[in-house]
C-alpha positions in Angstrom: -10.6 -40.2 13.7 -9.9 -37.5 15.7 -13.5 -35.7 16.1 -15.2 -38.4 15.1 -18.0 -39.2 18.0 -17.2 -36.0 19.6 -20.8 -35.3 20.3 -20.8 -38.6 22.7 -18.2 -37.0 24.8 -19.5 -36.1 28.3 -17.5 -33.1 29.9 -17.9 -34.6 33.7 -15.9 -35.6 36.6 -16.5 -38.9 35.9 -14.0 -39.2 32.7 -11.9 -36.2 34.0 -8.1 -37.3 34.3 -6.8 -35.4 37.0 -7.5 -37.4 40.4 -10.3 -35.2 41.2 -13.2 -37.5 42.1 -13.1 -37.5 45.6 -12.4 -33.4 45.7 -12.1 -33.1 49.9 -11.0 -36.3 51.3 -9.8 -34.2 54.5 -12.8 -32.4 56.8 -12.4 -29.1 57.3 -14.0 -26.4 60.0 -17.8 -27.1 60.8 -20.1 -24.4 60.3 -20.2 -23.5 64.3 -16.6 -23.2 64.3 -16.3 -20.0 62.1 -13.9 -17.3 64.0 -15.3 -14.2 64.5 -12.1 -12.5 64.4 -8.3 -13.5 62.7 -5.3 -11.5 61.5 -5.7 -13.1 57.9 -8.6 -13.8 55.6 -7.9 -15.6 52.4 -10.2 -15.7 49.8 -10.1 -18.6 47.3 -8.9 -21.8 47.8 -7.5 -22.7 45.0 -3.2 -23.3 44.1 -2.7 -19.4 45.4 -4.7 -19.3 48.1 -3.8 -22.8 49.3 0.2 -21.9 49.0 0.0 -18.3 50.5 -2.3 -20.2 53.4 0.9 -22.9 53.9 3.9 -20.3 53.4 2.3 -18.2 56.2 1.7 -21.1 58.1 5.9 -21.6 57.5 6.3 -18.1 58.6 4.2 -18.5 62.3 1.4 -16.8 61.5 -1.4 -19.1 61.9 -4.5 -17.4 62.7 -5.5 -17.4 59.3 -8.9 -18.4 57.7 -9.2 -19.7 54.2 -12.4 -19.1 52.7 -13.8 -21.3 49.9 -17.1 -20.3 48.3 -17.5 -24.0 47.0 -14.5 -26.8 47.6 -11.1 -26.6 47.2 -9.4 -26.3 43.9 -13.3 -25.2 42.7 -12.9 -22.4 40.1 -10.0 -22.9 37.7 -7.4 -24.6 39.7 -9.4 -28.2 39.3 -9.0 -28.0 35.6 -5.6 -27.1 35.0 -3.1 -29.3 33.2 -0.6 -28.6 36.0 2.6 -28.0 33.8 5.8 -27.1 35.7 8.7 -25.5 33.6 11.8 -25.0 35.3 13.5 -22.1 32.7 12.0 -18.5 31.6 13.4 -15.2 30.1 13.1 -13.7 33.3 15.1 -14.6 36.2 12.9 -13.4 39.0 10.4 -16.1 37.6 12.9 -18.7 37.3 13.6 -17.9 41.2 9.9 -17.9 41.9 10.0 -21.5 40.1 12.6 -23.1 42.3 10.9 -21.8 45.3 7.7 -24.0 43.6 10.0 -27.1 42.9 11.8 -26.9 46.5 8.1 -26.6 47.7 6.9 -30.1 45.9 10.1 -32.0 47.2 9.0 -31.6 50.4 5.6 -31.7 50.9 4.9 -35.3 50.9 7.3 -35.6 53.8 5.9 -32.6 55.6 2.0 -33.8 55.3 2.1 -37.5 54.4 0.3 -36.4 51.3 1.2 -36.8 47.9 1.0 -33.8 46.1 1.1 -35.5 42.7 4.2 -34.1 41.7 6.0 -36.3 38.7 9.1 -35.2 37.6 8.7 -36.1 33.9 11.4 -33.5 32.3 10.5 -31.0 29.8 11.0 -30.6 26.2 10.8 -27.4 24.3 10.6 -27.7 20.6 12.2 -25.6 17.7 11.4 -25.4 14.4 13.9 -22.7 13.2 17.2 -21.1 14.2 15.9 -18.1 15.7 14.2 -20.0 18.0 17.0 -22.6 19.4 18.9 -19.4 19.8 16.1 -18.4 22.5 16.7 -21.6 24.1 20.3 -21.3 24.7 19.7 -18.1 26.0 17.5 -20.1 28.4 20.4 -22.8 28.5 22.8 -20.3 29.3 20.8 -18.5 32.4 20.0 -21.4 33.9 23.7 -22.6 34.6 23.8 -19.4 37.2 20.7 -21.0 38.8 22.1 -24.5 38.7 19.0 -25.6 36.4 20.4 -28.8 34.4 19.2 -28.3 30.9 20.9 -29.7 27.4 20.5 -28.0 23.5 19.8 -31.2 21.7 19.6 -31.8 17.7 16.6 -33.5 16.0 17.9 -37.1 16.1 19.0 -36.8 20.1 15.4 -35.5 20.4 14.0 -38.2 19.0 15.4 -40.3 21.5 13.6 -39.0 24.4 10.5 -38.3 22.6 10.5 -41.3 20.1 6.5 -40.1 19.1 8.1 -37.2 17.6 8.3 -36.8 14.1 11.6 -34.5 13.5 11.4 -34.0 9.6 10.7 -30.5 10.6 12.5 -29.7 14.3 15.8 -27.7 14.1 16.4 -28.6 17.9 15.1 -28.6 21.4 15.9 -27.7 25.2 15.8 -30.7 27.3 15.2 -29.9 31.1 14.8 -33.1 33.1 13.7 -31.2 36.2 10.4 -30.3 35.0 7.2 -31.9 35.3 3.5 -31.7 36.3 1.5 -31.6 39.5 -2.1 -32.5 40.1 -4.0 -30.2 41.7 -6.3 -32.1 44.2 -3.2 -33.7 46.1 -1.3 -30.0 46.1 -4.0 -28.1 47.6 -4.6 -31.2 50.1 -1.0 -31.2 51.1 -1.0 -27.4 51.5 -3.9 -27.0 53.6 -3.4 -30.1 55.9 -0.1 -28.7 56.7 -1.6 -25.0 57.8 -4.6 -26.7 59.3 -1.8 -28.7 61.7 -0.5 -25.7 62.4 -3.9 -24.1 63.6 -5.0 -21.9 60.5 -8.5 -22.8 59.3 -10.3 -23.9 55.7 -13.8 -23.3 55.4 -15.5 -24.5 52.7 -18.8 -23.7 51.4 -18.6 -20.2 52.5 -19.2 -17.2 50.3 -17.9 -13.8 51.2 -20.5 -11.1 50.6 -18.9 -8.0 51.8 -15.7 -6.4 52.9 -15.9 -3.5 55.4 -13.7 -1.0 55.5 -13.1 2.1 57.2 -11.8 5.6 56.1 -8.3 6.0 56.9 -5.5 9.3 56.4 -4.6 11.3 53.5 -7.9 9.4 51.8 -7.1 5.7 51.9 -8.9 3.1 53.3 -8.3 0.0 56.0 -9.7 -3.2 56.3 -12.1 -4.3 59.0 -13.7 -7.2 58.4 -15.7 -9.8 56.1 -19.2 -10.6 56.4 -19.9 -14.4 55.0 -23.5 -16.2 54.3 -21.7 -18.0 57.7 -21.5 -14.7 59.9 -18.9 -12.2 60.5 -14.9 -12.1 60.8 -13.3 -9.0 62.4 -9.9 -9.0 60.0 -7.3 -5.8 59.2 -6.0 -8.4 56.1 -7.8 -9.7 53.7 -6.2 -11.7 50.1 -8.1 -12.0 47.1 -7.2 -15.1 45.6 -10.4 -16.0 43.6 -9.4 -16.4 40.5 -11.2 -15.0 37.5 -13.7 -14.4 39.9 -10.9 -11.9 41.8 -12.7 -8.6 40.1 -16.0 -9.5 41.8 -14.1 -9.4 45.0 -12.6 -6.1 44.5 -15.7 -4.4 43.4 -16.5 -5.2 47.1 -14.2 -2.5 48.1 -14.7 -0.1 45.1 -11.4 -1.4 43.1 -10.8 -2.5 39.5 -8.0 -4.3 38.4 -7.1 -5.3 34.6 -8.0 -8.9 34.5 -9.9 -10.6 32.1 -11.3 -14.3 32.1 -10.8 -16.2 29.0 -12.1 -19.6 27.9 -8.9 -22.1 28.2 -8.6 -25.6 26.8 -7.2 -28.9 26.0 -8.2 -32.4 25.0 -7.0 -35.8 26.6 -6.8 -38.6 24.0 -7.4 -42.1 24.5 -4.5 -44.8 25.2 -1.7 -43.9 22.9 1.2 -46.7 22.1 4.6 -45.0 23.4 3.4 -42.4 25.8 3.9 -43.8 29.2 7.2 -42.3 30.2 7.5 -39.4 27.5 8.4 -35.7 29.1 5.9 -33.1 28.8 6.7 -30.8 25.7 6.0 -27.2 24.4 6.0 -26.2 20.8 6.5 -22.5 21.0 6.6 -22.1 17.3 3.3 -23.8 17.1 2.1 -22.9 20.3 0.6 -25.6 21.6 2.2 -27.9 24.8 1.8 -32.0 25.2 1.6 -33.3 28.5 1.9 -36.4 29.7 -1.4 -38.4 31.5 0.0 -41.7 32.1 -0.1 -44.0 28.8 -1.4 -41.0 27.1 -1.3 -37.3 26.0 -3.4 -34.2 26.6 -2.9 -31.2 24.4 -3.5 -27.5 24.3 -2.1 -24.2 23.3 -3.0 -20.6 22.7 -4.8 -19.4 19.8 -5.1 -16.0 17.8 -9.0 -16.0 18.3 -9.7 -17.1 22.3 -13.2 -16.8 23.6 -13.1 -13.6 25.7 -15.5 -13.5 28.6 -17.6 -11.0 30.1 -17.2 -12.7 33.3 -18.1 -15.8 35.2 -21.2 -16.6 36.8 -20.7 -17.2 40.8 -22.0 -21.0 40.7 -19.6 -22.0 38.1 -17.3 -23.7 40.2 -16.3 -27.3 38.8 -18.2 -26.6 35.2 -16.9 -27.0 32.0 -17.7 -25.4 28.8 -18.6 -27.0 25.5 -15.2 -27.1 23.2 -15.7 -24.9 20.2 -13.7 -26.9 17.7 -13.5 -24.0 15.0 -10.8 -22.3 17.8 -9.6 -25.5 18.5 -9.1 -27.1 16.0 -5.9 -25.8 14.8 -4.2 -27.2 17.7 -5.3 -30.4 16.7 -3.9 -30.2 13.7 -0.6 -29.0 14.5 0.2 -31.4 17.1 -0.8 -33.9 14.8 2.0 -33.3 12.7 4.4 -33.2 15.2 3.0 -36.5 16.6 2.0 -38.8 13.4 0.0 -41.4 15.8 -2.7 -38.8 17.0 -4.2 -39.1 13.7 -5.0 -42.8 14.4 -5.6 -42.1 18.3 -9.5 -41.2 19.6 -10.3 -38.4 21.7 -11.0 -39.0 25.4 -12.2 -36.2 27.0 -12.1 -32.2 26.5 -11.7 -29.9 29.0 -12.8 -25.7 28.3 -12.6 -24.0 31.6 -12.1 -20.5 32.9 -8.9 -18.3 33.1 -7.7 -15.5 34.1 -5.3 -13.4 32.0 -4.0 -9.9 32.5 -2.2 -7.4 30.0 1.2 -8.1 30.7 0.6 -11.8 31.4 2.1 -11.7 34.9 0.3 -12.2 38.2 -1.5 -9.4 40.0 0.2 -9.1 43.5 1.0 -7.4 46.4 -1.4 -4.4 48.9 -3.2 -2.4 47.2 -2.0 1.3 47.5 -5.6 2.6 48.4 -6.4 0.1 50.8 -4.5 -1.3 53.8 -4.5 -4.6 54.4 -5.8 -5.6 51.0 -3.7 -7.9 49.4 -4.2 -9.5 45.7 -3.1 -12.9 44.5 -4.5 -13.6 41.6 -4.0 -13.0 37.5 -2.1 -16.1 37.2 -2.4 -16.4 33.3 -3.0 -20.7 33.2 0.3 -20.7 35.6 -1.0 -20.7 38.8 0.1 -24.4 39.5 3.6 -23.5 38.3 4.2 -20.2 39.8 1.7 -20.5 42.8 4.5 -21.8 45.2 6.9 -19.3 45.1 4.1 -16.7 44.5 2.3 -17.7 47.7 5.7 -17.7 49.3 6.5 -14.1 48.4 2.5 -13.2 49.0 3.1 -14.6 52.5 6.3 -12.7 53.3 4.6 -9.4 52.0 1.6 -10.0 54.3 3.9 -11.1 57.2 6.8 -8.4 57.3 5.5 -6.0 54.8 7.7 -7.0 52.2 8.5 -9.9 49.8 12.4 -10.5 49.7 12.6 -11.3 45.7 12.3 -8.4 43.0 8.3 -8.5 42.7 8.1 -5.2 40.7 6.6 -7.1 37.7 3.9 -8.8 39.4 2.7 -6.2 42.0 -0.6 -4.2 41.5 1.5 -1.0 41.8 2.9 -1.3 38.4 -0.1 -0.2 36.6 -1.0 3.6 36.3 -4.0 3.9 38.3 -5.5 5.7 35.2 -5.4 2.5 33.1 -6.8 0.2 36.2 -10.3 1.1 35.0 -9.9 1.0 31.6 -11.3 -2.2 30.7 -11.2 -1.8 26.5 -7.1 -1.3 27.3 -7.3 -4.3 29.7 -9.0 -6.4 27.0 -7.2 -5.4 24.0 -3.8 -6.3 26.0 -4.9 -9.6 27.9 -6.2 -10.8 23.9 -2.4 -9.6 22.9 -0.3 -11.1 25.6 -2.7 -14.4 25.8 -2.4 -15.1 21.5 1.5 -13.9 21.7 2.4 -15.8 24.8 4.5 -18.1 23.0 6.3 -15.3 20.9 9.9 -15.4 20.8 10.9 -13.0 23.5 12.9 -10.2 22.4 14.1 -7.5 24.6 13.2 -4.9 22.6 9.8 -5.7 21.2 6.6 -4.0 21.8 2.9 -4.0 22.3 0.4 -2.9 19.4 -2.3 -3.3 21.5 -3.6 -0.7 23.9 -1.6 2.0 22.6 -1.4 5.8 22.8 -3.1 5.9 26.3 -0.9 8.7 27.3 0.8 11.4 24.9 3.3 13.8 25.8 3.3 17.3 24.5 5.7 17.0 21.2 4.1 13.2 20.2 2.4 14.8 17.2 6.0 16.8 16.2 8.0 13.8 16.5 5.9 11.6 14.9 5.8 13.7 11.9 9.9 13.8 12.2 10.2 9.9 12.3 9.5 8.8 16.0 9.8 5.1 16.6 7.8 5.3 19.8 7.8 2.5 22.7 5.4 2.1 25.3 5.8 2.1 28.7 2.6 1.7 31.5 0.4 3.7 29.1 2.9 6.3 28.1 4.2 6.7 24.9 8.1 7.6 24.9 10.5 8.1 22.2 12.6 5.0 21.2 14.5 6.2 17.8 14.0 8.1 14.8 13.7 6.9 11.2 13.2 8.5 8.2 9.6 8.6 7.9 6.6 8.7 10.1 5.6 5.2 11.2 2.3 6.0 13.3 1.1 3.5 15.9 -2.1 2.2 14.6 -5.4 1.1 16.4 -5.4 -2.4 17.9 -6.9 -4.4 15.4 -6.6 -8.3 16.8 -4.8 -9.4 14.1 -7.4 -9.7 12.3 -9.4 -11.7 14.5 -12.9 -11.6 15.4 -14.2 -9.7 12.0 -11.5 -6.7 12.7 -10.0 -5.8 9.4 -6.3 -5.7 9.3 -4.3 -1.9 9.9 -3.6 -0.9 6.3 -0.8 1.3 7.4 1.8 -1.3 8.7 5.0 0.9 8.7 5.3 0.9 12.6 4.9 -3.1 12.7 7.5 -2.9 9.9 10.0 -1.2 11.8 9.3 -3.0 15.0 10.0 -6.3 13.1 13.5 -5.0 12.7 13.8 -5.7 16.2 13.2 -9.7 15.9 16.4 -10.9 16.2 19.3 -11.9 18.7 21.8 -10.6 16.3 21.9 -6.4 16.3 19.1 -4.7 15.6 18.1 -3.3 12.0 18.1 0.0 13.2 21.3 -0.2 15.2 22.9 2.4 12.7 20.3 4.9 13.8 20.8 4.2 17.3 24.4 4.3 17.0 24.2 7.7 15.6 21.9 9.3 17.7 24.3 8.0 20.5 27.4 9.5 19.2 26.0 12.5 18.3 25.1 13.2 22.2 28.7 12.8 22.6 30.4 14.7 20.1 27.9 17.5 19.4 24.3 17.7 20.7 21.0 15.7 21.5 17.6 16.4 22.7 15.4 13.9 24.2 12.1 14.1 24.9 11.3 12.9 28.7 7.8 14.0 29.0 6.8 10.9 30.2 8.8 11.2 33.5 6.7 11.2 36.7 6.7 14.7 37.9 5.7 15.1 42.1 5.8 17.8 44.5 6.2 16.9 48.5 4.7 20.0 50.3 3.1 20.5 53.7 4.5 21.5 57.2 6.6 18.5 57.7 7.9 18.4 54.3 11.6 18.6 55.4 11.3 16.0 57.8 9.4 13.3 55.6 12.0 14.3 53.1 14.7 13.4 55.3 13.0 9.9 56.6 12.0 8.9 52.8 14.9 9.3 50.9 18.2 7.6 51.5 20.5 10.3 50.5 20.5 13.7 52.7 18.5 16.2 52.2 19.6 19.2 54.4 21.0 20.7 51.2 20.5 24.7 49.9 17.2 25.5 48.0 18.2 24.6 44.3 20.0 21.7 45.0 19.6 18.9 42.7 20.0 15.3 44.5 20.1 12.1 43.4 19.3 9.3 46.1 17.7 6.1 46.4 14.3 5.3 48.0 14.6 1.8 50.0 12.1 -0.6 51.4 12.4 -1.8 55.1 14.6 -4.6 53.8 16.9 -1.8 53.1 16.7 -3.1 49.1 16.4 0.0 46.8 12.5 0.6 45.6 13.6 3.4 43.5 16.5 6.2 42.5 15.3 9.5 41.7 16.4 13.1 41.8 14.8 15.4 44.3 15.2 19.2 44.0 15.1 21.4 47.1 12.4 24.1 46.6 12.0 27.5 48.0 10.0 30.3 47.5 11.8 31.7 44.6 11.1 28.3 42.9 7.3 28.1 43.3 5.5 28.8 40.1 1.8 29.3 39.3 1.0 26.1 37.5 2.5 24.4 40.6 1.3 23.6 44.0 1.4 26.4 46.7 3.3 25.7 49.7 5.1 27.7 52.1 8.8 27.2 53.5 10.7 24.3 51.6 9.1 21.8 49.4 10.3 19.3 47.4 10.3 18.1 43.3 10.8 14.8 42.4 11.2 13.8 38.9 11.2 10.0 38.8 11.5 7.4 35.8 7.8 7.2 34.0 7.9 3.1 33.7 7.8 3.5 37.5 6.4 6.4 38.6 3.1 5.3 39.6 4.8 2.4 41.9 7.5 5.0 43.3 4.4 7.4 44.2 2.4 5.0 45.8 5.4 3.6 47.6 6.4 7.1 49.1 2.6 7.2 50.1 2.8 4.0 52.0 5.5 5.6 54.1 3.7 8.7 54.5 0.6 7.4 55.8 2.8 4.8 58.3 4.6 7.8 59.6 1.7 9.9 59.6 3.4 13.2 58.0 1.5 16.1 57.6 2.2 16.5 53.4 0.9 16.3 50.5 2.3 14.3 47.6 0.9 16.1 44.3 1.1 14.5 41.1 1.8 17.0 38.2 3.1 14.6 35.3 0.1 15.4 33.4 0.7 19.2 33.8 4.8 19.2 32.5 6.7 18.2 29.7 10.2 17.7 30.2 13.2 18.0 27.7 16.8 17.0 27.9 19.6 18.9 26.1 22.8 16.9 26.2 26.3 17.0 25.1 28.9 19.2 24.5 27.4 22.0 22.6 24.6 22.1 24.8 25.7 25.1 27.1 26.1 27.3 23.3 23.0 26.3 22.5 21.2 27.0 26.2 22.8 30.1 26.3 21.3 31.5 22.6 18.4 30.3 23.6 18.0 32.1 26.5 19.5 35.2 24.8 22.5 35.4 27.7 19.6 36.1 30.5 21.0 33.5 32.3 24.5 32.0 32.3 25.3 28.6 31.9 29.0 28.2 32.8 29.9 26.2 36.0 30.0 28.8 39.1 26.9 30.5 37.6 24.9 27.0 37.2 26.7 24.4 38.8 26.0 20.6 38.5 23.1 19.4 40.2 21.6 22.6 40.7 18.2 24.3 39.7 16.9 27.9 38.5 13.5 29.3 37.5 14.1 31.0 34.4 12.0 32.8 31.9 11.9 32.4 27.9 9.4 34.3 25.9 7.0 34.9 29.3 7.0 31.0 29.6 8.7 29.9 33.1 11.0 26.9 32.3 12.7 24.9 35.1 16.0 24.1 34.5 18.2 21.5 35.8 21.6 21.2 35.5 21.6 16.9 35.7 22.6 14.3 32.9 21.6 10.6 32.6 23.7 10.0 29.7 27.0 11.3 31.3 27.3 15.0 29.0 27.1 18.2 30.1 23.7 19.0 29.8 20.0 20.4 31.6 16.8 19.3 31.7 14.0 21.5 30.9 10.4 21.7 32.5 7.9 23.4 30.9 4.2 23.5 31.0 2.5 21.2 29.0 0.9 24.0 26.6 4.4 25.8 26.1 6.4 22.8 25.5 5.9 22.8 21.3 7.1 26.5 21.4 10.2 25.8 23.5 11.1 22.5 22.1 11.2 24.4 18.3 12.9 27.5 19.7 15.6 25.1 21.0 15.6 23.1 17.4 16.3 26.0 15.4 19.0 27.9 17.6 20.5 24.2 17.6 20.5 23.8 13.9 24.4 25.3 13.7 25.6 22.9 16.8 24.3 20.1 15.2 21.3 19.5 17.1 19.8 15.5 16.7 16.4 14.3 18.3 17.5 11.6 19.8 15.9 8.2 22.0 15.6 6.0 24.9 17.4 3.2 22.6 20.3 6.2 23.2 19.8 6.6 26.0 20.0 3.0 27.2 23.6 2.8 25.7 24.9 6.3 26.8 23.9 5.6 30.3 25.1 1.6 30.8 28.4 2.9 29.4 28.7 5.7 32.0 27.7 3.7 34.4 24.6 5.2 35.8 21.9 2.6 36.7 18.5 1.7 35.9 16.2 0.9 38.0 14.5 -2.7 37.7 17.4 -3.6 35.7 21.0 -3.4 37.3 19.0 -2.3 40.7 15.9 -3.5 42.4 13.8 -4.1 45.1 15.9 -6.9 46.4 19.6 -5.0 45.5 20.8 -3.3 48.4 22.6 0.0 47.8 25.3 -1.3 49.3 25.6 -4.1 46.7 25.0 -1.7 43.8 27.7 0.7 44.4 25.4 3.4 45.5 26.2 3.5 49.2 27.2 7.4 48.5 23.5 7.9 48.7 23.1 6.8 51.5 23.4 9.2 54.8 25.2 6.5 57.0 27.9 8.6 58.6 25.0 10.9 60.2 22.5 10.2 63.3 19.7 10.8 60.9 16.8 8.0 60.3 15.7 7.2 57.4 13.5 4.4 55.8 15.4 1.1 55.6 18.5 2.6 57.5 18.3 0.0 60.4 18.3 -3.1 57.8 21.6 -1.3 55.6 23.3 -0.6 58.9 22.7 -4.4 59.7 24.0 -5.8 56.6 26.8 -3.5 56.6 28.0 -4.5 59.9 27.8 -7.8 58.8 30.9 -7.2 57.1 30.1 -9.0 54.0 28.3 -8.9 51.2 26.0 -11.4 49.4 26.4 -10.0 46.1 28.6 -7.2 44.5 27.9 -5.6 40.7 30.8 -5.3 38.4 30.8 -4.0 34.8 31.9 -6.3 32.4 33.3 -5.9 28.6 33.7 -7.9 25.6 35.4 -7.3 22.8 33.3 -9.3 20.5 31.4 -7.1 17.6 29.6 -10.5 16.1 26.6 -11.1 18.7 25.3 -8.4 21.3 24.7 -8.6 24.9 20.9 -8.6 26.2 21.3 -9.9 29.9 20.8 -12.8 32.0 23.8 -14.1 29.8 26.3 -15.9 32.6 29.4 -15.1 34.3 31.9 -17.3 34.5 34.8 -17.2 36.9 37.2 -18.4 34.6 40.3 -19.0 37.5 37.8 -21.8 39.3 35.7 -22.8 35.8 32.5 -21.7 37.7 29.6 -20.0 36.9 29.3 -17.1 39.5 26.5 -14.6 38.3 24.8 -13.2 35.0 24.2 -9.7 33.5 21.2 -8.0 34.8 21.7 -5.3 32.2 23.7 -5.2 29.1 23.7 -3.1 25.9 26.5 -1.9 23.1 28.9 1.0 24.4 28.9 3.1 20.8 31.8 5.0 21.8 33.7 2.2 23.3 32.9 0.3 20.4 31.8 -2.9 22.8 29.8 -5.1 24.5 28.9 -3.9 27.9 27.1 -5.5 30.9 26.5 -5.0 34.4 26.1 -8.2 36.7 26.0 -9.2 40.2 28.8 -12.0 41.4 27.6 -13.9 44.1 29.4 -14.4 47.4 28.4 -18.3 47.3 29.4 -18.9 43.9 32.4 -17.2 44.0 33.9 -18.7 47.6 35.6 -15.6 47.8 34.6 -12.4 50.3 33.3 -9.4 47.9 34.0 -6.7 49.9 37.3 -6.0 48.4 36.7 -4.9 45.2 40.1 -4.7 43.6 41.0 -8.1 45.2 38.5 -9.6 43.1 39.4 -8.1 39.9 43.1 -8.8 40.5 43.0 -12.4 41.2 40.0 -13.9 39.0 39.6 -13.5 35.1 35.9 -13.7 33.8 34.3 -14.5 30.7 30.4 -14.3 29.6 28.8 -17.1 28.1 26.3 -15.7 25.3 24.5 -18.8 24.0 26.3 -21.3 24.7 29.6 -19.5 23.8 32.2 -18.1 26.6 33.8 -14.8 25.4 36.7 -13.4 27.8 35.6 -10.3 29.4 37.1 -7.6 31.1 35.9 -6.6 34.3 35.7 -3.1 35.9 35.7 -1.5 39.2 34.8 1.7 37.7 33.0 3.0 34.4 35.3 2.6 31.6 34.3 5.6 30.1 35.1 9.0 31.7 35.8 7.3 34.8 36.6 10.8 36.5 32.7 12.0 35.1 34.7 15.4 33.5 32.4 15.5 31.0 29.4 16.5 33.0 31.2 19.2 34.2 32.0 20.7 31.1 35.7 19.5 31.0 36.4 18.1 27.5 40.0 19.3 26.9 41.0 16.4 29.5 39.0 13.4 27.8 
């Protein structure tokens, strides 16, 4: 029945289920009204373009023109299923969805146009305990955001969804506030609001060229847009053209990792009992069910999507023929969930282009190489759901230069510039992201596609020693060490498209040990690495770190302005600092070393006077580099920021025995005692004729040093250290040990417990800001204003739980047991092996606490707290300082008093 008569199905607007036959009921600008100049040009009239236009108008920026080559909703928006869910395994996405929901709730009253929003509820279907555990985590984090949801058993689920066969249902998560939205109504409402305020929407207007001019330090600046109907002078262009975004980017010489693919769903004939049902997602079956009046539409994410080289320019309201060999598996699965589908015919099939990205996240923000060119694309078939929130943040980006949420995971600057033109990497990663879209989200999962892009100088020898590698922005970094080699293999597309599955699956089998919401199967390995660092010594390969030199005539002036801490320190000083945005949020935390001519090496850049050496976390190094360059350009500093990340390896020797090991390695040519080599200082040393940049710093809370070494000399230095270290108990250790050791000591991780929407005042990092001086620095005005307000919107605290049966992962809700209310959630969590308990850092929110947060002692003394883990609340201890070595004696080499 299902496939009978498919040849007769006509994919046209006449039988399309959405309300799209009158695509443009309101009239827009006629030909003679095309402006010659405006503040902002938005390219693309889909959901994100219209949302950005709307939110700019809300901010009062109305000299804005939206250009659409055809008509509104053309491209990918018009055929979307329009599903809107409330809960995601990501706090920023939850906030973005809440902005979308708020927008949908008010649009009709603002415009008089029904945006087509239907709050029918949503049901997530679990076939296994592990999947239901994931849903319990969503249910838990939802409480911190005030989102209603219910974890249900099979029988309860069937009461909500009577058509459901519950024989294979383990449980569900029901969210009453979920629903769907119709694209035409939404875009009409958004643009009506904006045009009433003075913005312009111009249909049938094709962008032919984007004009730029050269700017300072090798950048370019947007000057205008040439269209088939005239030239528009503007300083801001926003690329919201969906699957056609790469073509727009090519007009200014840019590449973005966006891959178009065919994405499909089918609409059934009338189904008795369908009306009034919630929408449903069967993640285990990789299929979704969307209510369409008295019937259902189903779609999903198959393992072998049809990948497109490009989408033709005139493919505005077109559809492809549905490939049943690809899509058929969704029909088969859906029919087992809802048996009645076996007896119902199909009314229409929808197969259109959608844009997908390597990490299944949108590409947004100002491009680092072209000032005024903004991205708003790559929404991975979630543009209707994410468009409201992302359009809101993109508008604030354009209007004030800074979004007010943490948007690192969406910012184009998150990608290494070396990856952007790599088409094979983009294709592999986007395929895997698509095919695995409905997989359970595990904190320590790793991608199999697009691996081994950038290898550190010790990669081969560490692989031989059993290193299990993690990947971060193309870089391979050590995770932990197992008994035998488990090398990463070339991507095999999971056997699809005729590819032969890899015969060596040791990496994949090792990775499977992380697929649990219980403890990792490798927990004991990580424990031993961490404890060996605490008791003896460990060596960490940190070569993937970013390593930049800030040099030039204005180097000192620039460093003092760019960084929040005081850079006016003696040469050889290593300074821990924040880099703030204009809102006073933390864009990065890093170390900056003050250099003079004694610290200049042949391998490094030439400079006179003082220079500065920056060591930046590798995951965010491209982002940090771009952020610093943006400040340099805005202030017109006469400096160079030289990226030498690819030239230097980096090793860190940490633990009580590190001093003895390095003293022996350097054969007493340098003294490592506190007086000769104090904490937070730096020296240039020579070992076997090799120049080594030594820094006495620690990210694990132990006595230790970092060694920055030219790549081609790293193996020799590493081998020498390991040989000497044998008698001192030196072991290899990876980032999973670092994660535990650093949180145990209370050291921050950027984009975990500190982000761009966190103030150093909230995060306990006020000591990194030179507020007691009159020195200006980026973000100072906002920080001073916040401090003078006399209150904190939120504040970071440490929590521990004495419970060893279930780990903390992050996103667990914090409860104030005194008031019995949720008051925040954990941003970052791990197991503290030295303390032997779970540990997490989370922000308490003033509006949820109902108490001032400025006095931390009062909060700790007058309240009791618990942490909710998958629905279970456990007593928690709040700490004002790190419970491990709160006096920081160990980094000073003082072990007798700890």
